[in-house]
N, C-alpha and C positions, 0 to 999 in steps of 0.2 A: 372749778376743781374742788372736789370734796376732800378735805384734809382728815377729818375725823372718820373713823370706820367703826362699825358696830363690832362688839366683842364676839357676837355669835350671829352667824348668818342663818336665818330660819330655813332657807332652801337647802342648805348643806346639812342641817340637822334633821331633815325629814328622813323617814325610814326608806323611802324610795331612792334616796341619793346613795350611790354605791361608794364603798370605802376607797376603792382604787381610783375613783374619778378625782380630778383636780379642778376646782372651781376657777374658771378663767374669766377674763374681761369679756370675751366673746359670749360666754354663757350668760353673763350679767346683762349684756346688751340684748340678747335674745329674750331673756325674761322680761326686761323692761318693755320691749316691743310687744310681747304677748300680753302683758298686763294693760298696756295702753290701749291696744286694739280691743281687748275684752271689755274694758271700761267704756270705750266709745260705742261699741256694739250694744251693750246693755243700756247705755244712756239714750241712744237713738231708738232702741226698741221700745223702751218703757216710758219715755218722757213725751208729753204732749207738745211742748215747745222747748227749744234749746237756744240759749243766748250765749254768744261767745264774744270775748273781747281780747284783743292782743295788746300787750305792752312789751316794749323792748327791755325794760328794766324792772327789777323786783322792787319791793317796798324799801329795801335797804340800798338801792341804787346800783345793784350788780346786774350785769347783762344776763338775761334769761335765754336759754336755748331749749326750751321744752318743745315737744312735738305735737302736743294736743291740738293747738290751734291750726297748725299746718295740716294735720290729718283731717280735721273737720272740713277745712277748705277743699282738700282733695276729694273728699266724699261728696261734697256739694257740687263740685265742678264735674266730676267724672261718674258719679253714681256708685253702684256697687263694685265696679271694676277697679276702683282706686286702690284696693288692698292687694290686688294680685301683682 
């Protein structure tokens, strides 16, 4: 759980973000998923080789719950249909 929060959210400060909208945790999760999928797409499109390693703990000993490794495994096992 992230305790510290940024003082300014760059997504909320964009001109395209409407004043009457309220930034919710659902929106944050949606953006995280979008940026993760976009990163993986570009990585697989432009890299010649991709090496992945999974660790259950971060360097500081905390449990990690990132989705990058899981997404890569789903893409390898299911091909392009994994994102649908």
